[in-house]
N, C-alpha and C positions, 0 to 999 in steps of 0.2 A: 682685369678688371676694366682698364682702359679700352681696350680693344673690344671686349663684350659690349660696352657702353655704345660706342661708335658703331658696332655693328646691328645692335638692338634698334637704333636710332634710324640707320640706313634702312632696315627692313621694315619700320613702321611708315617710312616715308614712300616706300616702293608703290603701294597702291594709290596715293595721292598723285605721284607722278605718272603712273600709268592711266590715272583716270585724265590728267591733263593731256596725254599723249592721245588718247582718244577722243577727247572733246574739241581739240584745236582744229581738226579738220572739218567738222561740223559748224565751226564758228567762222572759220577762215574761208572766205569766197574769193579766192585768188587776188587778195589784197584789194579788192574793190567794195568792201562792205563799208557800213558807216563807222565814223570815227569811234564810237562806242565798241563796235564788233572788233575793229582793229586792235583796240586796247585790250579786249578780253583775249583775242587771240595770242597777241603778245605775251600777256600774263601767263596763259596757259603754256606758251613755249619756255618762259623764264622758269615756271615750277618744274616743268619736264626736264630742264637742263639742271635743276638744283640738286645736284649730287655728284659723287665721285665714280669713276670707273676703275676697276682692278684688271681689267684684260688689256692686253696689248694691242694698240691700235694698229691699222695697215700702214705700211710703209708708203702706199699709193704710188709706186714707181713701176708702171705698167709697160713702158716702152723707152728707149734711149735711141737717139740719132748718133751714129758715127759714120763719117765721112759722107754725109748726105743721105744715109740710108737708116730706116728705123727697124731696130730690132726689139722683139718682145724680151721683157725681163722675167726670168723664172727664178723665184727664191728657193734655193737649194741649200739644205741643211747638209754641210760637209762634214762636221762632227758634233754630235749631240751627248753633252754631259748634264748631270743632275741639275747644275745651277744655271747653265748657260749653253747656248748653241753657237757655233760658228757658222754663220749664215753667208752665203755667196749670193750676189745679185747677177746671176749669170745670163749672158746676152745670147738668146738662142738663135744659132745660125751664124755667129761670127766666128770666123776662122782665124782672124787677126790675134796674135798674142800680144797682150797688154801687159804692163807692170802690175803686180799684184799687191793690192793695198789692204792692210788689215786696220780697219777703224776700231779703236778700243773706246768703248762708249763708258760713261760714266755709271755707276752703281750707286744712285743717290736719290731713289725716290722717283725717278721717272724711267720709262721704258727708253730702250735704244732708239725707237722710233722719233725721240727728240732731236737726233741727228739726221733726220731725213733730208733736210737741206744740203747737209754736209755731203752725204751720200750721193744725192742727185747731181751735185756739181763736179765730183770725181768720176761719175760712172762713163761719160763719153771717153774718156782717154784712160782708163784704169779698170783692171778687173778687182771689184771691190767686195771684200769680205766685212762682217762686223760682228763684234761680241754681241750677241742678241741675250741679254740677261734675263733669267726666268724670274717671275714673281715667287718670293720666299714662301709666300703662304699657300702655294701650290706644290711645295717641295716636300715630300714625305721625310718623316724623321729617320726613316731607315737609311737615307743617304748621307746622314751625319751633318757635321759643321761645315761651315764655309766661312773662313777668315781671310786676313790680308794676304798671308802666304799662299792660300788657295787661290785666290784671285791672280797672283803671280804666277803659280802653276798652269791655271787656264791660259794665260798669255803666252808662256812657253809652249804648252802643247798646241795651242792654236797655230802658232809660228811653225813648229814641227810638222803640223798637218800641212800647211802650205808648202813647205820644202824651202830650201835655199833660195835667196834672192828675193824676198818679200820687203815690204816696207811697212812701218807703222805711223799712222797718223792718231795720235792719243788726244782727247778732248777733256780738258778740266781735271777733275779728281784722280783718275787713273793715270795721269802723267808720271806719278810717283812710281806706280806699279810698273808701267811700261818701260821707264829708265831702270828700275831694278831687274826686270826680266832681262832687258838688253845687256845690263852688266854681267848678270849671271851667266848667261850663254856665251858672252865674249869670254869670260874668265875660263869657262869650261871648254872652249874651243868648239862650242856647237856650230855644225855647218848652217843651222838655219837662222843664225844671228842676222837680224834685219839690216839691209844696206843702207837704209835711212830712218831716222827717228825723229818725227815732228811733234812736238809738245806744245800744244795750244792751251793757254789759259790755265795753267795747272799750278798746284800749290807744292812747288820743289821745296821753297822755303818761306814758310809762313811768318817768320820774323821780321820780314821785309815789308813795310807800309801796310801793317795789319788793317784789315776791314773789319765791318761789324761782325761779320761770320767768323773771323779769326778770334776777335775779342770774346765773343760768346763761348768759343770752346776753351778758353783759359780762365774764365771766371768761376768755373765750377770744377772740382775734381770728378775724375772719371766715374767715381763711385755714384755721384748724383745723376751723371747721365744714365748709368745703368738703372738706378733706382726709379727716375722719374719719366724716362723716355722708352724703356724696354718694355714690352708686352708680350702676350702669348697669343698664338693663333687660334680662334675658336673652333670649336669641334666639327662644324661642318664643312671645313675645308681639307683638303689632301694633306696639307702642312700642319694638321691640327696638333697643338701644344709646342709646335716650334716657337722659340724665343725669337721675337723680330723687333726691328725699329719700323713700326708702320709707316707706309707711304704717306698716310694722312697727317701725320704728326710732321714729317718733313715739308710737306705742301704747305701747312700752316705756318711753319718757320720762314719759309721763303715768302709767303704772301705778307707775313707780319713786317718784313722789311721795308714794304711800300703799299700799305693797305689802300691808301687814298687812290692809287692807280688802279687798283682792281674794282673798288667800288664804282669809280667813275666810267671804266669800261663797261659795266654791267649795266648802268645808268644809261650810257650812251647805245647800247645794245638794245635795250628796250625802246628807247626813242626811234631808233633806225627800224626796228621791226614794226611799230606803229606808223611810222611815214612811209614804209614800204620800201625803204632803201635797202634791198636784198644784198648788194654787193658789199656795202659797208659791213652790214650784219654778218655777211659770211666770213669774212676777214676775222672778225672777233670770235665767232664761233668756231673756226678752225684752230685758232691759237688756243682757245681754253678746252676744246675737245682733247688736245694733247696735254696740256698743262694739268687738267684734271683726271689723267689717267695716271693713277699712281701704283707704283711697286713697293712691296715690303721687303726691306734688306735683313739678312740673317744678322742677328744681333751681335755675334762675334765679330763680324765683318764691319760693321759700324762702329762698335766701341774700340775696336783695334786701329781702325783708320783714325778716328778722334785723337785717341793718345799718341800713337806713334807720328802721326803727320802733322795735327794741328795744335797739339800741346807740347810734344816733346820733340819735335823736329828732327828725328832720327836720321833720317836720309841726309839732310843738311849738315848734321853735326858727325857724320861718319859713323853712326851706331846703328843703322838699320839691319835687321837680322833676317836671314832667310834659311830655314831648316838648320839652324845651328852654325850659320856662317854670317860673316859680315859682307854686306854688299859693297862692291869696290866699283865705282863709277869709272874709275881710273883704268880698269880693264878694258874699256871700250876704246878701241883705235881705228876702225876702218868703217864704222858707222857714221854716215853724215848726220849732222844735228842741226835742226831747225827749230828755233823757239820764237813763238808769237804771242804777244800781249795786245791787249785793248786800253787804250789810254783812260777810257771812263769805267773801266771794270771794277765793280763795287763788290764782287765776290773774290776775285782772285787778283790783285793789284800788282800795278807796274812793278817789276823787279823779282817777284816770286818765281816766275818761270825762268826768267833770263838766268837765274841762279844755276840752273843745270850746266851752264858753260864753265863755271868756276869749279863744278865737280868732275867734269868729263876733261880733264887735263891732258890726256893722252891722245884726243883727237886733233888732228892738225889744224891749223887755223884755215886752210883752204876749204876743209869741210864743215866749218861752223858758221852758222848765220843766224841772226836775231832781227826780228822785226816788230815794231811797235806801231800798231793801227791808231791813228788819230780819230779822235771822234766817235769811238765805239765803245759800247759796255761790253759785258760778259758775252752775251749770246750773238753780238754782232761780230766777234771773232771768228765764229764758226757757222753763221747762217747770215742771210740777206746780201744786199747789193755789195757792200765792201768786201765780204767773204768771197763772193763771186769774182769781182773784178780787180781786186787789189790784193788780197791774201792769196787765194787759191792759185794765181799764177806762180807765186814764190813757191809754193808747196809742190806744185807740178815740176818747176825747174830742178828742184832739189832731188826729186825722185827720178826724173829723167837722167840727171847728172851723174847719179850712182848706181842707176840700174844696170 
């Protein structure tokens, strides 16, 4: 019922948004009209933008410069599975072999394009792949369920597809699954076990310095989350009747953490549009185009993640199960480990990712490193100037030293 109500509202708004989209060019005379016309054009654009997208945005990675030469980027689906694609940003014409890096993206309500900046920074010096997750509302019921263990399966399959010698850079939520996959592969003697494992702002142990996100997860039993947050995909989509945690619900939860910021951003956007300050307006529009592109999560994945990671701390307590066996991080011996945290992270706080070092006791100290980045929040760990200039060089050095 919840999803049906949302979709009905979105469908009813569609004609109004279309009208605003058609009207704006007739009002907007190259920002040279009267103040009233500029306000009307700005209002039309705000109405046009008043909605969510459920389609994956473009990565917008067209070329990359390597050793002073530009190479076209070709997005190549190396392996496509029902719930996700192993996507390679192939440099067309480059003959040099570069370290292969699998960027493990979160499955948390946004598309993997949220890591566009992470990929862009890695690209010049690495052969970059990403876990490009599919919107669950577009995945037919015939493909079955997708839970926590299935996510781990996908990481293992993707690493096996890359073959021996690859590296992992996991961002946020999937740090737990990336560590679990590495431990399982190490224990099994899998030749594709990654040579290095970089965990960035991930909830390895949510008992430490709990944030509002962590506290929310523990204030209600898992049955409440299932009853209140899980809905069914409407009939007009390919994934009709699949139970999901809707992306619009996750977006609402994120925005509720700091609603004043988002209201102010849109008021500033309107003012910038009226004043004709297109560069400032474009920065805001680019951010919210990505932020308002939402992805539905399979219900079983969401509920299992909330319960095992955020409520019961299975990995930290040595109780995490995978296909009937206990995940054993002590099995990891030869994989280099780098953990990165942001000093001001209000989603995954200081200490929660560092906890991986206490679990991976068989990794030699020389292969372990932790970095606490001053003055950055959650997103600053993997995007922006400090990621580019201070964090990325550490990631690159760990990859190069273990490649």
